[in-house]
C-alpha positions as CSV (number, residue, x, y, z in Angstrom):
1,M,10.5,13.1,62.2
2,R,7.6,15.1,60.8
3,V,7.1,15.5,57.1
4,E,4.6,18.2,56.0
5,I,3.2,18.1,52.5
6,W,1.6,21.2,50.9
7,S,-0.7,20.2,48.0
8,D,-3.9,20.7,46.3
9,I,-6.6,18.2,45.0
10,A,-6.6,20.0,41.6
11,C,-2.8,19.4,41.1
12,P,-1.9,16.3,39.1
13,W,1.7,16.4,40.3
14,C,0.5,16.3,43.9
15,Y,-1.4,13.1,43.1
16,I,1.6,11.7,41.4
17,G,4.1,13.1,43.9
18,K,2.2,11.5,46.8
19,A,2.5,8.1,45.2
20,R,6.2,8.6,44.6
21,F,6.7,9.9,48.2
22,T,4.9,6.8,49.5
23,K,7.2,4.6,47.6
24,G,10.2,6.5,48.8
25,L,9.0,6.3,52.4
26,A,8.5,2.5,52.1
27,E,12.3,2.2,51.5
28,F,13.2,4.3,54.6
29,A,14.3,2.3,57.6
30,H,12.6,4.6,60.1
31,R,9.3,4.9,58.2
32,D,7.3,3.9,61.3
33,E,8.7,6.9,63.1
34,V,7.7,9.5,60.5
35,E,4.6,11.6,61.1
36,I,3.0,12.9,57.9
37,V,0.9,16.1,57.9
38,F,-0.9,17.3,54.8
39,R,-1.2,21.1,54.5
40,S,-3.6,23.2,52.3
41,F,-2.5,25.0,49.2
42,E,-5.0,26.4,46.7
43,L,-3.8,26.6,43.2
44,D,-6.7,28.9,42.2
45,P,-8.1,30.6,45.3
46,N,-9.8,33.2,43.2
47,S,-11.8,30.7,41.3
48,P,-15.5,31.5,42.1
49,K,-17.1,28.9,44.3
50,G,-19.7,26.9,42.6
51,T,-18.3,27.7,39.1
52,V,-17.0,24.5,37.5
53,A,-15.4,24.0,34.0
54,P,-14.1,21.0,32.2
55,V,-10.3,20.6,32.7
56,L,-9.7,20.3,29.0
57,E,-11.4,23.5,28.2
58,M,-9.6,25.2,31.1
59,L,-6.2,24.0,29.7
60,A,-7.0,25.0,26.2
61,K,-8.0,28.5,27.3
62,K,-5.1,29.0,29.7
63,Y,-2.4,27.9,27.2
64,G,-4.0,29.0,24.0
65,R,-4.3,25.5,22.6
66,T,-7.0,23.5,20.8
67,L,-8.9,20.8,22.8
68,D,-6.9,18.1,21.0
69,E,-3.7,19.8,22.0
70,A,-5.0,20.1,25.6
71,R,-5.9,16.5,25.5
72,A,-2.4,15.6,24.4
73,M,-0.9,17.6,27.4
74,E,-3.1,15.6,29.7
75,E,-2.0,12.3,28.1
76,H,1.6,13.2,28.9
77,V,0.7,13.7,32.6
78,A,-1.5,10.5,32.5
79,A,1.5,8.5,31.3
80,S,3.5,9.6,34.4
81,A,0.6,8.7,36.7
82,R,0.2,5.3,35.1
83,A,3.9,4.6,35.5
84,E,3.3,5.0,39.3
85,G,0.4,2.6,39.1
86,L,-2.3,5.3,39.3
87,T,-5.4,5.6,37.3
88,Y,-5.7,8.9,35.4
89,R,-8.7,10.1,33.3
90,T,-7.9,12.6,30.6
91,D,-11.6,13.3,29.8
92,G,-14.5,14.2,31.9
93,R,-12.7,15.9,34.8
94,D,-13.8,19.2,36.3
95,H,-11.8,22.2,37.5
96,G,-13.1,24.6,40.2
97,N,-12.5,26.1,43.7
98,T,-11.0,23.7,46.2
99,F,-11.4,25.6,49.4
100,D,-14.3,23.4,50.7
101,I,-12.2,20.3,50.1
102,H,-9.3,21.7,52.1
103,R,-11.7,22.7,55.0
104,L,-13.0,19.1,55.0
105,L,-9.4,17.8,55.1
106,H,-8.9,19.8,58.2
107,L,-11.9,18.2,59.8
108,A,-10.5,14.9,58.8
109,A,-7.2,15.7,60.3
110,A,-8.9,16.6,63.6
111,R,-10.6,13.2,63.5
112,G,-7.5,11.3,62.5
113,R,-8.8,10.4,59.0
114,Q,-6.9,13.0,56.9
115,E,-4.9,10.7,54.6
116,E,-7.9,8.5,54.0
117,L,-10.0,11.5,52.8
118,L,-7.1,12.9,50.8
119,D,-6.6,9.6,49.0
120,L,-10.3,9.2,48.3
121,A,-10.4,12.8,47.0
122,Y,-7.5,12.3,44.6
123,R,-9.0,9.1,43.3
124,A,-12.4,10.7,42.8
125,N,-10.8,13.7,40.9
126,F,-8.3,11.9,38.8
127,A,-9.4,8.3,38.4
128,Q,-13.2,8.2,38.8
129,E,-16.2,9.9,37.3
130,R,-17.0,11.8,40.5
131,S,-16.7,15.6,40.7
132,V,-15.0,16.7,43.9
133,F,-16.6,20.1,43.3
134,D,-20.1,18.7,44.0
135,P,-20.9,19.0,47.7
136,E,-22.8,15.7,47.7
137,V,-19.8,14.0,46.3
138,L,-17.7,15.6,49.1
139,I,-20.1,14.4,51.7
140,A,-20.0,10.9,50.3
141,L,-16.2,10.9,50.3
142,A,-16.1,12.2,53.9
143,V,-18.4,9.3,54.9
144,E,-16.2,6.8,53.1
145,A,-13.2,8.2,54.9
146,G,-14.9,7.5,58.2
147,L,-16.2,10.9,59.1
148,D,-19.6,11.6,60.5
149,E,-22.0,12.7,57.8
150,A,-23.8,15.3,59.9
151,E,-20.5,16.9,61.0
152,A,-19.2,17.0,57.4
153,R,-22.4,18.7,56.3
154,T,-22.1,21.2,59.1
155,V,-18.6,22.1,58.0
156,L,-19.6,22.5,54.3
157,A,-22.6,24.6,55.3
158,D,-20.5,27.3,57.0
159,D,-17.6,28.8,55.0
160,T,-15.9,30.0,58.2
161,V,-15.4,26.5,59.7
162,Y,-11.7,25.5,59.3
163,A,-11.2,28.6,57.1
164,A,-8.6,30.0,59.5
165,E,-6.7,26.7,59.4
166,V,-6.6,26.7,55.6
167,R,-5.4,30.3,55.5
168,A,-2.8,29.5,58.2
169,D,-1.4,26.7,56.1
170,E,-1.2,29.0,53.0
171,R,0.6,31.7,54.9
172,E,3.1,29.2,56.2
173,A,3.7,28.0,52.6
174,A,4.5,31.6,51.6
175,E,6.8,32.1,54.5
176,L,8.7,28.9,53.7
177,G,9.1,30.1,50.1
178,A,6.8,27.5,48.5
179,N,5.7,28.8,45.1
180,A,4.6,25.5,43.6
181,V,3.2,22.2,44.8
182,P,3.7,19.6,46.0
183,F,6.1,21.0,48.5
184,F,7.6,18.6,51.1
185,V,9.2,19.9,54.3
186,F,11.2,17.7,56.6
187,D,11.2,18.7,60.3
188,R,11.0,22.3,59.3
189,R,14.7,22.1,58.2
190,Y,14.7,21.0,54.6
191,G,12.3,21.4,51.7
192,I,11.8,19.6,48.4
193,S,9.5,20.9,45.7
194,G,7.8,19.0,42.9
195,G,6.9,15.3,42.2
196,Q,10.4,14.0,42.6
197,P,11.4,10.3,41.9
198,A,10.8,7.9,44.8
199,E,14.5,7.5,45.4
200,V,14.9,11.2,45.9
201,F,12.4,11.1,48.7
202,T,14.2,8.1,50.3
203,Q,17.5,10.0,50.2
204,A,15.9,13.1,51.7
205,L,14.3,11.1,54.5
206,E,17.6,9.4,55.3
207,Q,19.7,12.6,55.3
208,A,17.1,14.6,57.1
209,W,17.0,11.8,59.7
210,A,20.8,11.9,60.0
211,G,20.7,15.7,60.4
212,R,22.8,16.3,57.3
213,E,22.0,18.7,54.5
214,V,19.6,17.5,51.9
215,P,21.1,17.8,48.3
216,E,19.5,19.9,45.7
217,P,16.5,18.0,44.2
218,A,16.6,16.7,40.7
219,A,16.2,19.5,38.2
220,G,12.9,19.8,36.3
221,A,10.7,18.1,38.9
222,E,7.1,18.6,37.8
223,A,4.9,20.8,40.0
224,C,1.9,23.1,39.8
225,T,2.1,26.9,40.4
226,P,-0.5,29.2,42.0
227,D,-1.9,30.4,38.7
228,G,-3.0,26.8,38.1
229,A,-0.4,26.0,35.6
230,C,1.2,22.6,35.8
231,A,4.5,21.6,34.2
232,V,3.9,19.0,31.5
233,P,6.7,16.7,30.3
234,Q,7.4,17.0,26.6
235,A,7.2,14.1,24.2
């Protein structure tokens, strides 16, 4: 069975949702027979390349909040991340264009190192003081994931390399009706949106494997939309 996951490095619920999916997959009896493919989805494709802003300032501007209120919003998300055993920094993170990251992820997929690079990029963006919008950080992450440094530099130096693959993923997401991420598709038959609880993913895997209809996902699952807005649980 193939599970395709549309996500963006800038999306906190993609970071959290991947951890929950991994836990759900661990409880699935046929987990060793599941192929996982990560697909590209840019939350803010119109963000100018090279323009980076602090996440807290971006949130305050987007939602018309003070910096303290934006920080409180981030703390709610951080609590969900920490409940999954993830580290989540609420200060010092950047927001910017993720197109280059997606292009490198396609290179990683071609070299059999996609999930390794994805996990490193999530960790750098949400848990460490490393900006994934810095080309040198991206190169370092690519090397840590097992990619050739010269090849990674060649990809980043040419905006056309793997651009078609990123755009194809995004077109497919639109055709499948994905209007928020993370978005999970099971054998191109069933879809689940949002950072669902681990047990929902286990149930979806079991029922997709059996060929039965997957039930409607739990209401209110957190996700990020293409305008960059991310649902934040209320206190």
